[in-house]
N, C-alpha and C positions, 0 to 999 in steps of 0.2 A: 127341190132339196138337198142341199150343202153336207155336204157326208165331215162329219170332224174327225179329224186325226191329230192324234200325239203325238209330240217330239220325241223321238228313239230315246233320249236320255231318261226321259220322264220314266217310257215303258219296263229301262232297265231297273231302275229306280224302283218302280212297285212290283216286279221280279225279286229281285233281291231280296227285299223287305216280305214279302209273301211267308217266310219260314223264318221265325226267330225262335232259336233253341234254349232250353232249359238245360243245365245240370245239375241233378241232386248230388252231394255229399253226404256219404255214408262211414261212420266211425265207431269202434268199440265204443270209444268213451260215451258218444251220443245216442247208443242203443242202450247202454247201460243206466242213461236217466232216463231214459224213455220207460224202460222197465220197473225202475225204480217208482215211475210216476202211475203204473199200471199195477206190481203186485202190491195188493194193500185190499185191506178188509172197508167195504162200504158197507155202512147202516142207515139207517132211516132214523130219525130221531123218536125216541121215547121207547116204550117195551113192547114188544111183541111183533116192531117194523121187520121189511122187508133186510136180511143183511147178505151180502155176496162178497166172497173172498174167493180172488184170481191169485194165479202164480203165472208162470211162462210155463206154456206144455214144451218139456225139452225134448219129448217124444214125439213131436210133430214132425213133419218130412219139410224140409225148405224148400219149397218153390219160388224159385227165383228165376227171374230173365226170361218170363213166356208170355207175354204180353200184359199179364194182369199183375204181377207182383214182379216188382223190380227189386225189391231189400227184404228180409226177414230178420226180423228184430233176435235179438241175442241178445242175453243179458251176462253179469259175472265176465266179460271181458273178452266173452267167444265172437262178439259182433265182426263180422267183415267190412273191411275196410275198403272200399271201394268209388267212383265217380259213375254215375252212368248219366246218356244225355235223356231228358225226360220228356223229350219231345219237342213242345213248344207250341205257341201262336200260328195257326195256319199251315202247319207242318203233316198234319194227320197222324195216321197211324193210333198208339196206344200212349192212352197217360198211367205209367206205373204208379203201383199202390206201395207203399211202405205197410207191410204186416208184422203184427205178433201175434203168434200161435198164445192162446192159453186155456187154463182148465181151473175148475176150482170147485163152489160148494155155494148153493142159494138156498138159505130156510131164512122161516120167517112167515111174516103176511100170510097171505093164505094157505100158504104150505102146510100140511101138515107133519112133515120131518125134511131133515136136510135133503138136496136132490142135489148129484155130481151135475157139473157144465162143461164142456166145452166147447170153443170157439176162436174167432177170431177179431184183432183189434184195427183197425187200419188208422193209421197214422197220416201226417199232412202229404201234401202232393207239390210236386213242380219242384221249384229251387229251395222248399222248406219241407223235408219232407218227415223232420218229427213235430212240424208245426201242428199244434193244438187247433180248434179240437180235433178229439178222436173217436170214431164211430166205432160202437159196441156192437157184435154180434153174438149171442153165446143161444145154445139149445143143450135141453136138458138130454143127459146120457141115457137113460132107460130107451126099450124098443117098443113101439116106437115112440121117438121121443116126444113126451106130454107134456112141454113147456119149451117157451123161446123169448128170450130176453133183451133187447135192442134198447139202442142208447148213443148219450154222448158224454164224455168224460172231457172235462174243463179242465185248463193248466191250475187252477183254485184247487184242485182235487176234489170238485163235487163230480155227481155220476147221475145224470138223469135217466132213466131205465122203466122201460114200459116193457112189466111182465104180464106174459099170456098164455096160460093155460089151456093146450091147447085140447081140451076135453071139455071145456064149459068155457063160452062167450062170457060168461057174467061175470067171470074170472081174469077180468084183463084191469090191471092196473098200471097206472105209471106214478114214478114215485123217486123221488129226490134224496140223493144216498149223499152220505159224506164222506171222506177216507178218515179212518177213526183210529188205523196203525196198519203195522207193517202184516203180510200175509205172511203164514207158519209155511214156507214153499219148504221141499223137498231140496 
């Protein structure tokens, strides 16, 4: 059996193209735009539907450059301007996330009263770190946490959420919410 060999120039091309790098660019203006899309009141149509109000959690600890969070979104001109290698194809290592920490309230729907929530929203990846859709992951603040909200925020302001009441599997609902106004953030 004859063994096939590759010309050295082809081997160098394959090795050289093995790691294609991406760079993510972050700016205070882009942070402000992202937070403006997040800091809203979202409501289900009709009376008594689920309502979620989200604001930036300005007290959250910024967690950057740790192999998971490459940038923390800060509104109000407080964002950090920087470029970061975001890995790429064939490079191995981490896929950095752009994260906004939020707090707010959820009310209506299956809830007897409003509940405070906190969590994070993961924005785009790679060369488009502010790209939609955003992934939403919130927990109720009571101890132990009695509810969780997970979903997706689209560029058009629609928010699809799954509300899970940890006390009763029967109280899991998926709802489509729309942005109905600015949140009253401190």
